[in-house]
Structure formats: structure tokens, C-alpha cells
N, C-alpha and C positions, 0 to 999 in steps of 0.2 A: 531338680529334685531326684531325676532319674540317676544322675551322676552321684548324688550324695548316697543313694540306696546302694548302689554298686560298690561304693567305697566303703560303706559299712559292711557290706557282704564280705568284701576282700579282707578287710580288717578282721572280722570274725574267723574266717579261713586261717589267717596267719597266727593269730593268738591261740588257735585251738591246737597247735602243734604241741605236743608234751614236752614243756621247757626242761623237765628232768630226764629226758631220754638221753641215752649215750648211744654208742654206735650199735644200733639194734637194727637188723635186718628183718623183714618179714619171715613168719613161721615156715614158708615153704622153703626158705633158704636154709642150708646146713649151718648150724650155728658156729661152727669153728673154722669154716672153709672160706677162704677168701679167693675169688677167682678174677684173674686178669681178663679184662674185655679185649678180645683178639682184634687185630688189625685187618679189616676186611675191605675189598674194593668197592668203590660205588659207581653207580653209573654215571658215565661221563655227561656233561651238560653243555659243554662247549658248542655243539652243533645243533642242539635242540631247543634252545632258549630257555627260560625260566618256566620249570614244570608247573608252577603254581597257575600259569595261563591256561593250563589243560585240565586241572583237577579241581580248581576253586568252584564250590557250589555257591551257596548263600553267604554273602560276605557280612556277616552279622557284626555290628559295631555299636558303641555307645552313641548317644545323641552328639552330633558334631565331629565324629571321629570318622575316618576313611580306611577302609581296609582293601588293598588291592596287591597284585603282584608287583614286586620292585622291578625297576628296569634292569636291564642286562641279563645275563645267563645264569647267574647265581640263584640257587633254589630258595629265594627268600620272599616271604610275604610281608609288605610294609603296612604298618599301623601308623597313622599320623592324624593330626588334627591342625586345622587352620594352616596348613602347609608345613608344618613341623613334624619330622619324623619322631614317634615316640618309642618305637620298637620294631622288632621284626620276628618273624616264626620261620624256622628253617626246616625243610624236609630233606632226608638223606634217604636214598634208595639203594638197597643192597641186593644184587642178584643172588639167587641161591647158588648158581653154579661156582661162584666166588667166595661163598661163606660155608666152609668146611664145619665151622663150630655149631651153626644153626642146624645144618644137615645131620649132624650126629645127634643133635637135640630131638629132632623129628624121629630119626630111627630108634633112639632109646625109648621113646613114647609109643613105638609100634606104628607110626604113621609112615607110609611110603612116600618116597621122594620122585616116583615116576610122573612124567609129564602128562600121562592119562587121567591121572586122579583128578576128580572135581573138588578142588580145595574150597570152592565157593558154596559147596553144599552145607546145609545145616549140621549134618553129622560130623563132617571134618573140621568145620569152623568151632564146633564146641570141643572136639579134641585137641584142637590147637592151643586153646586157652592155657592148659597147664604148661605147654612148651613156652609160651609167650611169658608166662610167670616166672618160669626158670630164667629166661633171657633178662628179665627185669632184675630177679635176685642176683644174678651176675653183675649187671650193670651197677647196682646198689653196692654190691661188694667192692667193686673197683673204685667207685668214687668214695667209699668210706676209707678205704686203704689209702688213697691219695690225700684225702683231707687230714686223716691222722698224722702223715708224715708232713704235710704243709702247715697245719695249725696247731698240732698237738691237742693239748687240752683246753685251747683258748676257744675254740669253736666246736659245738655240740652238732654232730650229724644226725638228723632226724629224717627217717623215710616215711612216706606216706604208704598206706596200704593200697596195692594195685587193685584197679577196679575194671571189670569187663565193660566195655563200651562199645557201641557200633562206631566204625571209622568207615564213611560211605557205606558201602554194602557189605564190608567185612566186619568180622567180630574181632575186636582188638582189645588192648589193654591201656588204661590211662595210668600212669605213674608220676612220681614227683619225690622231691626231698628238698630240705632246707638246711642250711647251716646257720645255727643260733649261737650268737655272742653269749658268752658266760655271764656277763653283767646284764645286757639287755639289748634288744634289737636283732636284726637279721642281717647276717653277713651275705648270704645267697639264697636264692629259691629257684628251683627249676621244675619245669612242667613238661611232661611228654606223653606221647601217644605211639603205640607200635602195633603193626597188623602185618598179615602175611597172606599173599594171594596165591601161593603155590610156585611161584617163580621168583619173587621179589619180597624182600622184607622193607616195609615203610617205617621210618622213624621220624617223628615230627616233635620238635623241640623249641622251647623258648625259655628264658630265664632272666632273673636280676642277678647279675653276676658281673663284677669288674673285670674278671679274669676270662670272660667268655667274649670271643671275637665277633661271632655271628649268632643270630638267633637269640636276640636278647633285648631288654628294656633297660633305659637309663635309670628310670625311677621305680622303685617298689610299688609305689601308689598306683602307677599306671599299669603295670602288671596285675595288680589285684583287681583293678577296675575291669581289665579285659578279659580276665580268666574265664567267666561264664560264657562270654561270646566266643572265645576260643573253642570251648567244648562244643558249641552249636556249629561252628564252622567245621571242626573234625568230623562231626556225625553226617554232614551234608556233602562231603567230598565225592567227587566223581571217581571213586575207587571200588573195584580195581579198574585199571584203564582199558 
């Protein structure tokens, strides 16, 4: 019965996407400006194991599902049922020292980047929200441009309005988008969370997308069922470290 409830909930979330939407970005994004997401260095994982082993709090999951850090060093959280892997959630960590684009966003918003600043204070966490929303807008723009070139008019790109949410003890943003087929059905769906602790940008993602290599679910139904549990997991992470 619980599984049926969450399947219906996931279905409602999916069909609520505006089918008539075109390549529309949130209002805070410049309407005619497409920004390419820069390539930035991630923190190495090879010598520290799977980071999920350190940050995972409550491993919320549907009945008869299991959530645990995947084996190995890859920063993946495994979601399985009866021994079968259903999907994974990926976390990437970007040091501010290697992320000039985000540093510029902070400075443009009047937020200092000195190491002595207490970014965990409620004051700075509130100031960070517009910066994180700008990061999401750039992310949406890059995906919209890529999908236009890849699919043309066959797939409609539809972005979800970003929402402020707690990510551990940090104030972050939940975001996502879908690629909708012109006839009917979902080509892809992506769910993400982003937060910043003063030295590192945390980006947590999963998707239903055949073109994605890691951080993905093979079935849209499973992603829809897991979606509310992912929200609970993100809120209870041991962040900042």
C-alpha cells in the first residue's frame, strides 16, 4: 500500500510538469543569455573511500528497499531492493580554490571569500541563496542549450523552480528538470541539490536518463518512488563535514 502511495505521488509530480513549456528558465535567469557551465576540479576520492560513508545520516527508503554507500571509492549511494540495484545517487564536491566561476558569483553578491568568514551562520546562509540560484540558472541554461542541439524540437526542456531546502546543517537549493517527448512520455528527468559551506560546493544528483553514466535510475517509476526519500536523505546529511 505504501509503495502504491508513493508511485501515485511520483506520477503526480511527473504529470504536473507543464507539457506546453518550451526552453524556459526560471525568472532569475537572464532571458536571452545562455551560460556554459565551466569545468572545475573535483575533490579526489581515490585515497579517502566513498564519501557517502562519512556524510550519510538517515538512510530513508521505501519498504523492502535498501540505501547504503556503494562499494569502492566512487562517490555513489546505492539504492536496491531484494539484492537488485535500482539506481544510484552521486555527490560531487568542488573546492572553492579551484572554482573561479563560483568565487566570482560570491564576490558579485558582496559575499567575501576569506577563510575567516562563518559561512554556516544564518546570515551568510541566507545571503548565499541568490548565489546558489544563479548557479542553478547557469546549470539549466547549459542543459537547455545542449538538449536543443541534441534533440531539436523533439524533446521539450522543462525546468522546475528552484526551492530553498536544508542540506544537512547548510541552507541549499533543490532543483531539477525534465525532457518531455512531444507526443507523450518522459525522455529524461534530473533531480539535484546544491549547497556551499565556505570552502566546498556540494552537488548531489540523480536522474532517469539513458545518457547518464553514474547517478541514475534505470526506471522512471523507481526514481518517482524514491524521490521523497531522497529529499529526506539530503536534509539529514552530515554536512558540513
